C-alpha atoms as one frame of an Amber mdcrd trajectory, in Angstrom:
protein
  34.225  77.123 -13.309  34.628  73.720 -14.878  37.586  73.047 -12.640  35.506
  73.920  -9.566  32.773  71.588 -10.691  35.268  68.783 -11.219  36.739  69.263
  -7.764  33.288  69.309  -6.164  32.279  66.202  -8.093  35.438  64.422  -7.005
  34.864  65.386  -3.379  31.287  64.200  -3.595  32.446  60.896  -5.031  35.012
  60.445  -2.252  32.421  61.278   0.412  29.971  58.857  -1.143  32.552  56.064
  -1.197  33.505  56.747   2.401  29.849  56.708   3.388  29.256  53.462   1.560
  32.210  51.677   3.151  31.638  53.265   6.544  27.950  52.820   6.934  27.346
  49.789   4.726  25.785  47.143   6.843  27.961  44.033   6.867  26.236  40.987
   5.443  24.807  38.879   8.253  26.231  35.383   8.535  23.568  32.679   8.811
  24.526  29.930  11.247  22.586  27.112   9.593  23.488  27.964   6.006  27.045
  29.261   6.457  28.562  28.160   9.761  27.084  24.748  10.529  28.338  23.131
   7.279  31.894  24.239   8.132  31.667  22.883  11.674  30.238  19.590  10.412
  32.917  19.240   7.771  35.971  20.117   9.833  35.249  20.123  13.558  32.449
  17.933  14.741  34.069  14.512  14.286  36.365  15.405  17.206  34.085  17.885
  18.949  30.564  16.462  18.674  28.305  13.558  19.563  30.960  10.815  19.496
  33.943  12.731  20.859  34.299  15.855  22.949  38.023  16.384  22.803  39.133
  19.002  25.280  35.616  19.013  26.715  34.397  20.976  23.677  31.425  20.140
  21.457  29.835  22.078  18.609  26.704  19.929  18.463  24.526  21.884  20.900
  24.530  25.604  21.652  25.048  25.225  25.406  28.029  22.923  24.807  29.647
  25.221  22.233  29.683  28.188  24.629  30.354  26.238  27.821  33.757  26.219
  29.492  36.070  23.590  28.033  38.638  21.563  29.996  40.878  24.620  29.949
  38.340  26.411  32.124  37.608  28.958  29.395  34.985  29.246  26.684  36.370
  28.598  23.212  34.055  31.184  21.636  33.604  34.728  22.959  30.549  36.178
  21.185  31.424  39.503  19.577  35.164  39.031  19.938  36.725  36.733  17.355
  40.222  38.115  17.956  40.351  36.853  21.549  38.357  33.650  21.014  40.521
  30.563  21.485  38.502  28.931  18.691  39.827  31.445  16.129  43.334  31.413
  17.570  43.534  27.668  17.037  42.257  27.951  13.472  44.928  30.559  12.644
  47.837  29.092  14.602  51.090  28.212  12.778  51.993  25.584  15.390  50.913
  22.169  13.995  50.344  20.898  17.559  47.923  23.738  18.297  46.280  24.473
  14.962  42.817  23.061  14.327  41.629  20.931  12.713  44.402  18.768  14.096
  46.446  16.728  11.653  44.288  17.943   8.767  44.466  20.711   6.141  43.916
  24.267   7.326  40.544  25.873   6.629  40.530  28.023   3.517  40.333  31.810
   3.720  36.625  31.974   2.902  35.756  29.527   5.682  37.890  31.379   8.218
  36.347  34.689   7.151  32.824  33.308   7.642  33.636  32.006  11.130  35.350
  35.264  12.118  32.413  37.388  10.961  29.964  35.056  12.693  31.725  35.428
  16.053  32.146  39.199  15.651  28.446  39.477  14.840  27.639  37.845  18.187
  28.014  34.143  17.368  24.261  33.811  17.126  23.250  30.158  17.114  20.485
  29.007  14.812  18.235  26.077  14.106  18.678  23.916  11.049  16.144  25.010
   8.419  14.428  21.608   8.286  13.628  21.692  12.022  11.648  24.922  11.816
   8.190  25.284  10.330   7.438  28.239   8.052   4.043  29.813   8.596   3.635
  31.006   5.041   5.577  31.043   1.784   4.967  33.710  -0.828   4.739  32.585
  -4.441   7.377  34.559  -6.400   5.109  35.921  -9.113   6.713  38.758 -11.046
   4.548  41.578 -12.379   3.784  41.681 -16.078   1.138  43.475 -18.138   0.282
  40.152 -19.822  -0.543  38.782 -16.408  -3.282  41.393 -16.021  -5.070  39.653
 -18.880  -4.561  36.159 -17.466  -1.665  35.338 -19.783   1.000  33.324 -18.001
   4.697  33.304 -18.905   6.053  30.459 -21.032   6.182  27.184 -19.139   4.075
  28.435 -16.224   0.919  26.432 -15.512   0.630  26.657 -11.716   2.416  27.988
  -8.632   5.135  25.320  -8.803   6.365  26.877 -12.019   6.715  30.346 -10.506
   9.147  28.964  -7.913  11.134  27.086 -10.542  11.125  30.069 -12.902  12.471
  32.307 -10.136  15.527  30.043  -9.730  15.957  29.659 -13.491  16.221  33.429
 -13.920  18.953  33.607 -11.292  21.059  31.263 -13.438  20.055  32.702 -16.817
  18.119  29.533 -17.660  14.709  29.129 -19.283  12.022  26.464 -19.401  12.324
  23.890 -22.161   9.465  23.462 -24.591   6.671  21.083 -23.619   7.312  17.452
 -24.511   5.513  16.087 -27.564   2.145  14.577 -26.762   3.103  10.921 -27.178
   6.143  11.305 -24.907   4.178  13.300 -22.350   1.338  10.771 -22.170   3.766
   7.847 -21.817   5.594   9.703 -19.034   2.300  10.401 -17.277   1.080   6.790
 -17.521   4.366   5.377 -16.260   4.460   7.802 -13.340   0.847   7.462 -12.276
  -0.038   3.816 -12.976   3.332   2.248 -13.809   2.492   0.956 -17.303   2.417
   2.752 -20.674  -0.725   3.775 -22.557  -1.964   1.765 -25.493  -1.429   3.008
 -29.014  -5.143   3.805 -29.254  -5.023   5.881 -26.048  -2.005   7.747 -27.365
  -3.670   8.533 -30.688  -6.807   9.720 -28.918  -4.766  12.125 -26.811  -2.818
  13.451 -29.782  -6.047  14.137 -31.639  -7.827  15.689 -28.617  -7.607  19.450
 -29.087  -9.679  20.420 -26.036  -8.073  22.675 -23.422  -8.510  20.099 -20.670
  -7.289  17.088 -22.664  -4.233  16.608 -20.458  -5.905  17.284 -17.101  -8.685
  14.809 -17.926  -6.077  12.119 -18.513  -4.443  13.007 -15.220  -7.725  12.668
 -13.346  -8.569   9.404 -15.103  -5.221   7.849 -14.163  -5.452   9.026 -10.562
  -8.843   7.283 -10.368  -7.471   4.046 -11.867  -7.043   0.980  -9.639  -3.606
   0.595 -11.214  -2.485   3.797  -9.462  -2.282   2.009  -6.114  -0.355  -0.896
  -7.628   2.303   1.431  -9.031   2.780   3.584  -5.918   2.609   0.596  -3.553
   6.064  -0.585  -4.676   7.485   2.742  -3.512   5.852   2.464  -0.106   6.609
  -1.252   0.349  10.332  -0.521  -0.019  10.098   1.758   2.996   7.845  -0.679
   4.873  10.439  -3.464   4.164   7.572  -5.670   3.009   8.535  -9.237   2.076
   6.929 -12.680   1.980   9.522 -14.270   4.261  10.855 -13.601   7.754  14.537
 -13.108   6.967  17.711 -14.298   8.694  19.189 -17.701   7.912  16.015 -19.768
   8.032  13.964 -17.142   6.142  10.696 -19.064   6.341   7.577 -17.919   4.511
   5.203 -15.460   6.121   1.626 -14.713   5.109   1.609 -10.929   5.255   0.267
 -10.111   1.787  -2.988  -8.624   3.228  -0.831  -5.664   4.316   0.369  -5.181
   0.726  -3.247  -5.212  -0.419  -4.163  -2.729   2.316  -1.510  -0.329   1.008
  -2.817  -0.591  -2.565  -6.396   0.037  -1.442  -5.391   2.927   0.848  -3.492
   4.621  -1.975  -6.341   4.079  -4.420  -8.885   5.541  -2.007  -6.548   8.514
  -1.421  -6.566   7.936   2.314  -5.255  11.192   3.832  -1.600  10.804   4.702
  -2.162  11.606   8.377  -4.703   8.754   8.637  -2.427   6.546   6.518   0.297
   7.219   9.085  -1.753   6.751  12.247  -3.291   3.470  11.114   0.094   1.943
  10.316   1.811   3.137  13.474  -1.052   2.664  15.903  -4.195   1.305  14.232
  -4.639  -1.200  17.061  -4.879   1.679  19.565  -7.821   3.368  17.860 -11.032
   3.258  19.968 -12.686   0.415  18.021 -10.175  -0.694  15.377 -11.529  -2.386
  12.283  -9.836  -5.388  10.729  -8.357  -3.121   8.065  -6.901  -0.830  10.726
  -5.323  -3.824  12.445  -3.933  -5.078   9.129  -2.373  -1.632   8.628  -0.192
  -2.184  11.707   1.592  -4.980   9.834   3.775  -2.091   8.626   5.865  -2.734
  11.730   5.406  -6.512  11.684   7.422  -6.609   8.476  10.445  -6.656  10.763
  12.523  -9.811  10.451  11.921 -12.759  12.750  14.570 -15.358  13.636  13.219
 -18.917  13.623  16.624 -20.526  13.918  16.931 -22.970  16.820  18.765 -21.791
  19.900  18.317 -18.065  19.361  17.558 -15.655  22.182  13.995 -14.477  21.581
  14.518 -11.324  23.622  17.574 -10.396  21.570  15.644 -10.551  18.321  12.509
  -9.006  19.800  14.629  -6.019  20.739  16.258  -5.998  17.289  12.768  -5.691
  15.813  11.816  -2.875  18.201  14.992  -0.951  17.365  14.253  -1.404  13.678
  10.730  -0.034  14.153  12.042   3.063  15.848  14.726   3.676  13.229  12.305
   3.012  10.376   9.659   5.374  11.775  12.111   8.266  11.976  13.470   7.446
   8.525  10.121   6.968   6.737   8.264   9.934   8.171  10.974  12.379   9.239
  13.978  11.776   6.938  16.082  11.507  10.069  19.076   9.227  10.659  17.953
   8.508  14.205  19.667   5.100  14.223  22.946   6.968  14.746  21.820   7.821
  18.275  21.604   4.243  19.576  25.183   4.307  20.864  25.921   8.022  21.342
  24.498  11.463  20.671  24.158  12.221  16.978  27.402  13.401  15.444  25.804
  16.083  13.262  22.202  16.646  14.307  20.839  17.870  17.660  19.655  14.511
  19.046  20.901  13.344  22.429  21.771   9.765  23.294  19.093   9.438  25.982
  16.428  10.751  23.578  16.822   7.652  21.448  15.647   5.424  24.289  12.853
   7.791  25.245  11.528   7.356  21.708  12.192   3.620  21.929   9.828   3.448
  24.894   6.901   4.226  22.550   7.561   0.948  20.701   8.714  -1.313  23.509
   5.269  -2.390  24.677   3.941  -4.556  21.875   2.970  -8.198  22.287   5.191
  -9.724  19.600   8.223 -11.570  21.004  10.066 -13.066  18.007   8.129 -16.333
  18.208   8.041 -18.982  15.520   4.292 -18.527  15.131   4.718 -14.802  14.324
   2.283 -13.939  17.131   0.177 -11.914  17.404  -1.769 -12.518  14.222  -5.134
 -11.226  13.150  -7.056 -14.453  12.491  -9.337 -14.587   9.432 -12.236 -16.903
  10.278 -14.641 -18.386   7.779 -18.042 -16.672   7.568 -19.815 -19.362   9.617
 -17.200 -19.104  12.372 -17.506 -15.319  12.459 -21.233 -15.858  13.075 -20.362
 -18.080  16.049 -18.101 -15.344  17.376 -20.883 -12.801  16.971 -23.253 -15.018
  18.950 -20.695 -15.287  21.777 -20.198 -11.513  21.830 -23.955 -10.932  21.795
 -24.424 -13.272  24.771 -21.520 -11.670  26.659 -22.973  -8.203  26.061 -26.333
  -9.323  27.453 -24.865 -11.081  30.491 -21.618  -9.220  31.136 -20.150  -5.841
  30.218 -18.296  -4.051  27.451 -14.862  -5.013  28.780 -15.682  -8.717  28.750
 -16.911  -8.481  25.154 -13.805  -6.578  24.089 -11.514  -9.064  25.832 -13.207
 -12.087  24.235 -13.161 -10.493  20.782  -9.458  -9.651  21.084  -8.533 -13.145
  22.236 -10.553 -14.923  19.547  -9.057 -12.759  16.785  -5.462 -12.466  18.037
  -5.020 -14.957  20.951  -3.793 -12.046  23.066  -2.710 -11.327  25.677  -0.759
 -14.516  26.324   2.533 -15.522  27.923   5.020 -17.359  25.755   6.798 -20.401
  27.135  10.222 -18.783  26.781   9.148 -16.426  29.570   9.459 -19.312  32.066
  12.563 -19.701  34.222  13.890 -21.650  37.259  13.373 -24.813  35.248  14.056
 -28.012  37.193  14.619 -31.251  35.244  13.525 -29.653  31.962  14.531 -27.083
  29.397  13.425 -24.505  26.872  13.731 -26.659  23.752  15.206 -24.670  20.885
  14.973 -21.806  23.424  11.298 -21.579  22.450   9.135 -24.350  23.955   8.923
 -25.470  27.549   9.482 -29.187  28.107   9.685 -30.612  31.664  10.204 -34.214
  32.736   8.354 -36.212  35.424   8.372 -34.414  38.823  10.171 -31.442  37.255
   8.981 -27.839  37.489   9.253 -24.349  36.000   8.305 -20.846  37.110   6.154
 -18.147  35.505   7.299 -14.924  37.142   5.094 -12.052  38.333   1.697 -13.040
  36.937  -1.203 -10.697  37.700  -4.169 -12.843  38.803  -6.787 -10.202  39.637
 -10.050 -11.350  38.043  -8.395 -14.302  36.316 -10.338 -17.562  36.677  -9.338
 -19.541  33.586  -6.021 -20.926  32.332  -5.577 -21.557  28.604  -2.511 -23.467
  27.463  -1.209 -24.396  24.016   0.703 -27.697  24.195   1.317 -31.060  22.544
   2.265 -34.533  23.811   2.430 -38.162  22.714   1.965 -39.428  26.250  -1.245
 -40.412  28.066  -2.055 -39.629  31.695   0.032 -36.522  32.215  -0.829 -33.794
  34.732   0.345 -30.280  35.428  -0.119 -28.706  38.849   0.037 -24.921  39.235
   1.220 -23.752  42.674   1.307 -20.281  44.155   4.689 -18.703  45.094   6.641
 -21.985  45.426   6.599 -25.556  44.044   4.889 -26.624  47.284   2.651 -23.576
  47.654  -1.163 -23.479  47.524  -2.603 -25.348  44.536  -4.113 -23.001  41.978
  -5.245 -25.688  39.512  -4.586 -29.266  38.428  -4.598 -29.724  34.636  -5.001
 -33.029  32.788  -2.677 -33.373  29.777  -4.349 -35.681  27.250  -2.519 -37.100
  24.261  -2.817 -34.744  21.293  -2.583 -34.948  17.535  -0.629 -31.807  16.922
  -0.880 -28.653  19.000  -3.956 -28.136  21.109  -5.281 -25.456  23.443  -6.854
 -26.693  26.668  -8.764 -24.784  29.307  -8.825 -25.238  33.099 -10.458 -23.358
  35.952  -8.149 -21.772  38.555  -8.803 -20.793  42.147  -9.740 -17.086  42.292
  -6.694 -15.150  43.548  -5.698 -11.499  43.724  -2.369  -9.749  43.332   0.842
 -10.517  41.491   2.400 -13.919  42.118   5.060 -16.281  40.871   3.450 -19.472
  39.589   5.232 -22.833  39.736   4.279 -25.487  37.207   4.864 -29.057  38.415
   4.616 -31.865  35.842   3.799 -35.491  36.589   3.554 -38.620  34.442   5.470
 -41.679  35.609   4.667 -43.509  32.363   6.866 -41.204  30.293  10.302 -42.586
  29.475  13.173 -41.341  31.601  14.707 -38.217  30.178  11.690 -37.358  28.027
   9.497 -34.277  28.631   5.885 -34.916  29.568   4.708 -32.349  27.031   5.840
 -29.307  25.061   4.229 -25.949  25.757   4.105 -22.921  23.442   2.066 -20.410
  25.466  -0.213 -19.726  28.442  -3.073 -17.264  28.911  -4.857 -16.299  32.121
  -8.370 -15.015  31.476 -11.526 -13.887  33.200 -14.450 -16.313  33.485 -17.603
 -16.086  31.372 -20.536 -14.351  33.120 -22.855 -16.790  34.872 -26.020 -16.362
  32.809 -27.882 -19.590  32.278 -25.584 -22.534  33.162 -26.340 -24.508  29.999
 -25.769 -21.475  27.764 -22.587 -20.629  29.654 -21.218 -24.128  29.246 -22.147
 -24.331  25.558 -20.591 -20.951  24.708 -17.386 -21.700  26.615 -17.127 -24.935
  24.631 -17.678 -22.996  21.382 -15.110 -20.430  22.504 -12.485 -23.164  23.013
 -13.341 -24.746  19.661 -12.760 -21.417  17.925  -9.474 -20.901  19.744  -8.319
 -24.308  18.505  -9.028 -23.487  14.881  -6.034 -22.566  12.757  -7.342 -20.011
  10.265  -5.142 -17.891   8.019  -3.818 -14.774   9.669  -1.585 -11.760   9.249
   0.934 -10.503  11.848  -0.294  -7.310  13.519   0.649  -5.016  16.382  -1.111
  -5.396  19.747  -0.194  -3.330  22.791   0.598  -4.912  26.152  -2.089  -4.595
  28.842  -1.095  -2.536  31.895  -0.060  -5.545  33.961   2.370  -6.686  31.238
   3.968  -3.359  30.326   7.737  -3.319  29.934  10.246  -0.894  31.340  12.623
   0.816  28.937  16.202   1.532  29.930  19.085   3.241  28.224  21.496   0.768
  26.638  24.965   1.844  27.697  26.948   2.252  24.459  24.000   0.697  22.630
  24.432  -2.710  24.291  21.094  -4.194  25.383  22.853  -6.340  28.004  24.251
  -3.248  29.718  21.291  -1.322  31.091  21.403   2.263  32.277  18.683   4.496
  33.715  14.999   3.819  33.081  13.339   6.310  30.728   9.776   7.318  29.884
   8.321   7.855  26.396   9.244  11.280  24.969  10.301  12.830  21.658  13.511
  14.822  20.984  13.610  18.360  22.346  14.941  19.792  19.092  11.785  18.820
  17.176   8.178  19.922  17.649   6.501  19.561  21.044   4.606  16.404  21.952
   0.854  17.119  21.515  -0.890  18.181  24.716  -3.101  15.462  26.126  -1.789
  12.803  23.728  -1.221   9.349  25.273   2.399   8.316  25.871   2.187   5.339
  23.536   2.376   4.636  19.820  -0.862   6.543  19.262   0.576   9.655  20.832
   3.760   9.188  18.831   1.736   8.901  15.602  -0.204  12.056  16.495   3.115
  13.839  17.066   4.344  12.642  13.659   1.331  14.091  11.802   0.972  17.235
  13.898   0.820  20.365  11.767   3.510  21.718  14.053   5.872  19.025  12.795
   8.253  20.551  10.247   9.513  17.273   8.779   6.619  14.943   7.929   5.031
  16.934   5.108   8.439  18.010   3.781   9.536  14.369   3.698   6.468  13.213
   1.782   6.682  16.061  -0.736  10.384  15.414  -1.261   9.918  11.704  -1.910
   6.902  12.088  -4.175   8.896  14.673  -6.124  11.770  12.187  -6.421   9.407
   9.535  -7.783   8.383  11.899 -10.560  11.650  13.712 -11.292  14.238  11.092
 -10.352  15.755  13.334  -7.689  14.355  14.972  -4.572  14.276  18.683  -3.826
  16.530  17.714  -0.895  19.246  15.092  -1.235  19.743  12.463   0.010  16.140
  11.355   0.455  16.946   9.671   3.753  18.489  12.654   5.530  16.993  16.104
   5.917  19.472  16.882   8.695  22.496  19.155   8.642  24.471  16.760   6.435
  21.954  16.979   3.594  22.746  19.040   0.525  21.208  22.522   0.989  18.103
  22.550  -1.223  18.039  24.835  -4.253  14.249  24.861  -4.223  13.679  25.124
  -0.478  10.865  27.679  -0.847   9.056  25.367  -3.259   9.459  22.462  -0.835
   8.040  24.509   2.040   5.192  25.841  -0.085   4.128  22.349  -1.147   4.512
  20.985   2.400   2.325  23.691   3.927  -0.250  23.345   1.169  -0.289  19.555
   1.595  -1.216  19.880   5.257  -3.579  22.831   5.085  -4.945  23.202   1.569
  -4.923  19.611   0.367  -5.771  18.080   3.759  -2.952  15.524   3.394  -4.219
  14.230   0.017  -1.381  12.428  -1.772  -3.306  12.314  -5.045  -3.837  16.074
  -5.011  -0.117  16.553  -4.423   0.752  14.266  -7.342  -1.864  16.004  -9.496
  -0.450  19.469  -8.879   3.064  18.336  -9.717   2.165  16.552 -12.970   0.004
  19.474 -14.104   2.930  21.867 -13.739   4.810  23.133 -16.744   7.989  22.016
 -14.981   6.905  18.379 -15.196   5.630  18.686 -18.768   8.910  19.947 -20.225
  10.769  18.065 -22.896  13.744  16.129 -21.562  15.830  16.692 -24.686  19.513
  17.383 -24.116  19.843  19.585 -27.196  19.824  23.015 -25.583  22.134  25.623
 -24.083  20.595  24.890 -20.677  22.352  21.526 -20.559  25.775  23.176 -20.595
  24.792  25.549 -17.797  23.106  22.904 -15.641  24.118  19.404 -16.804  22.603
  17.684 -13.749  19.298  19.573 -14.151  19.327  20.795 -10.555  17.371  23.889
 -11.592  14.744  21.891 -13.523  15.179  23.546 -16.906  14.106  20.331 -18.667
  11.857  17.348 -18.020  12.769  14.158 -16.137  14.738  11.418 -17.852  15.823
   8.251 -16.023  15.554   4.477 -16.180  12.339   2.800 -15.101  12.125   0.758
 -11.908  12.574  -3.010 -11.846   8.834  -3.663 -11.612   7.984  -1.145 -14.340
  10.461  -2.630 -16.809   8.877  -6.067 -16.479   5.295  -4.752 -16.359   5.867
  -2.622 -19.466   7.251  -5.560 -21.440   4.214  -7.646 -20.521   1.849  -4.758
 -21.274   3.064  -3.984 -24.815   3.050  -7.704 -25.664  -0.528  -8.100 -24.439
   0.382 -10.542 -21.656  -0.057  -8.394 -18.548  -2.780  -9.652 -16.212  -5.216
  -7.191 -14.620  -5.865  -9.501 -11.662  -5.483  -7.685  -8.336  -4.786  -8.650
  -4.711  -4.308 -12.014  -3.038  -1.312 -14.206  -2.187   1.982 -13.445  -3.883
   2.729 -15.237  -7.135   5.787 -17.006  -8.515   6.516 -16.238 -12.165   9.288
 -18.063 -13.994  12.559 -18.328 -12.081  15.492 -20.631 -12.980  15.915 -23.806
 -10.924  18.504 -23.642  -8.167  18.084 -19.953  -7.337  16.468 -20.855  -4.036
  18.755 -22.745  -1.681  16.255 -23.034   1.156  17.457 -24.524   4.438  15.331
 -26.318   7.065  11.896 -25.894   5.512  12.310 -27.517   2.116  10.327 -24.680
   0.540  10.793 -24.251  -3.197   9.805 -21.868  -5.947   6.744 -23.332  -7.653
   5.934 -21.530 -10.894   2.442 -20.033 -10.891  -0.012 -21.204 -13.507  -2.151
 -19.278 -15.971  -2.362 -15.516 -15.749  -0.715 -15.498 -12.300   2.716 -15.770
 -13.956   1.965 -12.525 -15.823   0.723 -10.418 -12.933   2.276  -7.086 -12.031
   5.630  -7.057 -10.283   4.162  -5.788  -7.014   2.582  -9.236  -6.543   5.794
 -11.242  -7.085   6.834 -13.392  -4.126   9.813 -11.794  -2.369  12.177 -14.034
  -0.414  14.591 -11.886   1.550  17.616 -14.158   1.221  16.886 -14.795  -2.462
  14.865 -12.001  -4.118  13.465 -12.326  -7.632  16.630 -12.272  -9.792  15.615
  -9.859 -12.557  14.306  -7.362  -9.988  17.582  -7.445  -8.070  19.464  -6.880
 -11.339  17.536  -3.639 -11.731  18.279  -2.444  -8.176  15.134  -3.591  -6.377
  15.539  -4.205  -2.647  15.695  -7.445  -0.687  13.689  -5.464   1.893  15.539
  -6.654   4.937  15.590  -3.049   6.106  13.819   0.177   5.184  14.895   1.596
   1.815  13.850   5.153   0.913  15.770   5.540  -2.338  16.722   2.836  -4.822
  19.988   3.443  -6.591  20.047   3.256 -10.382  22.964   1.351 -11.878  23.927
   0.187 -15.337  25.421  -3.306 -15.401  25.803  -6.133 -17.957  23.487  -8.260
 -15.816  20.595  -5.986 -16.739  21.025  -6.592 -20.462  21.458 -10.308 -19.813
  18.138 -10.297 -17.918  16.080  -8.473 -20.547  17.673 -10.409 -23.410  17.458
 -13.885 -21.890  14.990 -14.053 -18.994  12.090 -16.316 -20.119   9.580 -13.640
 -19.030  11.064 -11.178 -21.522  11.442 -13.876 -24.166   7.768 -14.773 -23.742
   6.863 -11.106 -24.082   9.047 -10.818 -27.180   7.430 -13.901 -28.669   3.931
 -12.452 -28.255   4.998  -9.021 -29.502   6.607 -10.711 -32.521   3.327 -12.466
 -33.296   1.505  -9.124 -33.139   4.093  -7.550 -35.450   3.809 -10.380 -37.953
   0.030 -10.250 -37.885  -0.249  -6.474 -38.267   2.414  -6.313 -40.999   0.461
  -8.705 -43.217   3.550 -10.090 -44.904   5.445  -6.777 -45.228   8.593  -6.815
 -43.085   8.963  -3.028 -42.937   5.323  -2.609 -41.905   5.663  -5.328 -39.280
   8.698  -3.689 -37.715   7.009  -0.281 -37.826   3.970  -1.751 -36.059   6.158
  -3.264 -33.330   8.050  -0.005 -32.812   4.805   1.995 -32.579   3.388  -0.440
 -30.050   6.502  -0.242 -27.861   7.480   3.425 -28.243   4.075   4.957 -29.103
   5.471   6.905 -32.031   6.758   6.351 -35.529  10.331   5.181 -35.977  12.669
   7.176 -38.158  13.691   5.446 -41.407  17.210   4.651 -40.163  15.882   2.697
 -37.186  13.487   0.805 -39.432  16.352  -0.020 -41.757  18.572  -1.212 -38.909
  15.831  -3.393 -37.457  14.961  -4.754 -40.891  18.604  -5.710 -41.365  18.516
  -7.455 -37.980  15.426  -9.366 -39.084  17.034 -10.487 -42.345  20.200 -11.698
 -40.624  18.182 -13.567 -37.997  15.966 -15.097 -40.649  18.976 -16.350 -42.587
  20.501 -17.909 -39.474  17.247 -19.572 -38.418  16.723 -20.899 -41.942  20.119
 -22.588 -41.691  19.299 -24.169 -38.313  15.525 -24.652 -37.892  16.131 -26.483
 -34.615  17.553 -23.299 -33.088  14.447 -21.410 -34.223  12.222 -23.963 -32.514
  14.339 -23.793 -29.377  14.252 -19.977 -29.369  10.468 -20.071 -29.692  10.172
 -22.489 -26.805   9.876 -25.632 -28.933   6.089 -25.381 -29.215   5.975 -24.676
 -32.962   8.104 -27.574 -34.253   5.118 -28.895 -36.187   5.156 -25.812 -38.459
   7.185 -25.768 -41.634  10.722 -24.479 -41.347  10.086 -21.243 -43.246   7.235
 -20.215 -41.000   9.230 -21.259 -37.946  12.230 -19.148 -38.949  10.081 -16.103
 -39.665   8.386 -16.266 -36.280  11.724 -16.640 -34.521  13.199 -13.708 -36.461
  10.271 -11.450 -35.515  10.621 -12.586 -31.925  14.302 -11.596 -31.993  13.473
  -8.151 -33.409  10.780  -7.725 -30.757  13.322  -8.680 -28.111  15.622  -5.983
 -29.455  12.796  -3.438 -29.227  12.222  -4.381 -25.579  15.913  -3.713 -24.916
  16.197  -0.257 -26.482  17.214   2.515 -24.114  14.175   4.551 -25.103  11.952
   1.645 -24.012  13.680   1.189 -20.648  13.806   4.920 -19.929  11.201   7.467
 -18.926  11.937  10.570 -20.949
């Protein structure tokens, strides 16, 4: 009986095994997760966007399954054995085996590809290019949960996602950081400077349940929040106070920096924040702030060097705007598509230029004057403008008012002198300004004259009695106007009536002044503008207001470069650049976005406004993901997807993809694009509040902290390091906004050519303002910031690297800013210690680190003090020099003590725990 049972059991086991192996469903191979990385790694450099060896490409689905040069398809879906693709991978012939002249794929890779083909070779979209509709929070059932008790480390939904991944790796949450460490971390992340000792003590002693969340809300409401987060955004906006290139002249664009700070402080929804920067000028009635926002794309470099081709550098700026837009909002390396289809991602060569067409119609043309600028008039002049607009509204129409307002505030639209051609007996001086000699001429090509009755011209001349005739269609054609050219003192705009004409015509400018010396131009011209006449109204009023209008045009108020779109009659065509060369034009293209991304919004205009609406569409899978990923990186030191600049197929597959998608969807739908609410949710999570200690088993299992089993720990940014030193020493200024400042910088750092500009140290509290306000010269950035990996901002930067170099220690030990901070901190230590060295050092440590020092550190620092004191007592002159020489009148003993405390304070400001967020 037992034997029968054993036989039956054995048979049952055999049958079960056969059933399992026979009917077990083979694991489905995912194209995006499993196959695409193999193709990108081994195949696509020869069979992709750059090359299509053998007529085969694995970049797009239709290309992968199309017939190659052999006349056959390389992949036969469902039949790996007979697919030439697999035969080549398995071949023993080195001339046939793929990848050619490279190591053979390993067995696992070949197995994945074989299974994929046998399963039907189903193509798939990269995960980042698809939009999830919903993401379920992975909450596990527990009886404690029925009573509202959450698992350890879980404070909100973020923690459930992190906990789910931790369990898969047998990891657990670390304990919450101690209160002093947590508050310092929070302050540095939200407002960029540490809390005071009093604020730290108050938090430690606050036992209320909402003690932490109240601090979070208070910091999010602080004006310092915008100053901290602005540095992050300005890196991407490539904001700088100079124009770049060799000449690198100064540029007044700081109102844009202030706009960013204010927008962040007001928690402007990210979709509005995006639209205003990309297309604020195209809003129905843009405010001055919305125009200032468009300076985002006027941060492009501008080449003032003599002899440059303005069109070359205009196009360089337009290309940069396109590349930056895709990088900032979509984490896409779209710049790769300028010369050929993308090697790894599904973007076609022609699609680059279709996107370029959205940006190719702005008025800026790489001019020395940085036109167009939004002009900031004095209050009394704005009243004069209002009176003109009021009169125009009463006597004309809305379009006339809008045109006058635009011209007075931006001097647009106008035609720059470098647009002229067919120059006879003259030249474009420095390739920028038109200068023609007596009886010489130049042409303005294809000028639309419908409704235009006034010519405005910006020029200058030392000669008297000059004239400029404007002829229609030829130098001897019908006379359109005859303009007197009076001697000027500097540049001047003049106005002349023209004969009413319709249509598009070439205009020939003929210059006359026999009194001018042979070989000398009669005048120099910067720009022209053809405008409609004022409405008739009352003749005296008309004449007076036109005179006022010209006076206002001739003012030179401060301004900020902004974006202005071309009117219809000045719109540019956009062509493909063959192999990326702007001098080799291919087919004309119309504005359109890549097919592989979300559809262009129905009814949206085919301009920058439509492009901005496409960027912030809730159907766009990349914009919200990109923002979440970069905000996360600001707080944790690493994004959920790496690298931060590429969410394409070459990015590292995200461990926490579900968390990323959950936060992205919630940002758009639940939080209504609120950046502050996103930051708030992250910093309230248990994941963020963990201790960053390395003393746990988790460190061995996950040394890089990919699974987030401990809190963030990394070095502070360049601006934060300086701001923190000034803050703990009591020097940091709270002054906000305004022109950039110049704190101490050694002589000779600036080697400015052409302009003679120099670094002039700011006075008073301006030299102790926050780092975000420091003047940034692209060819010579602020030295201590560069030492700590800040950007020169010549191009968009989405992720600063963090290095450790000797130059960093040299900066914090010797830079006069840090020495001044150490001096003031030393004075505080000496004062609070009341003659007791140990107490003084303890007070300094508490002020810097916000906690008590252990006895060993106190002893080490006290030893440092004693050694320094002995040395300074031996050489009082060195003490005076170290202190800046301003205390030489004190007795030597007091001098040496102050210098020794200053040295100890300097050491405190250089400790790793001070320079690190942990």
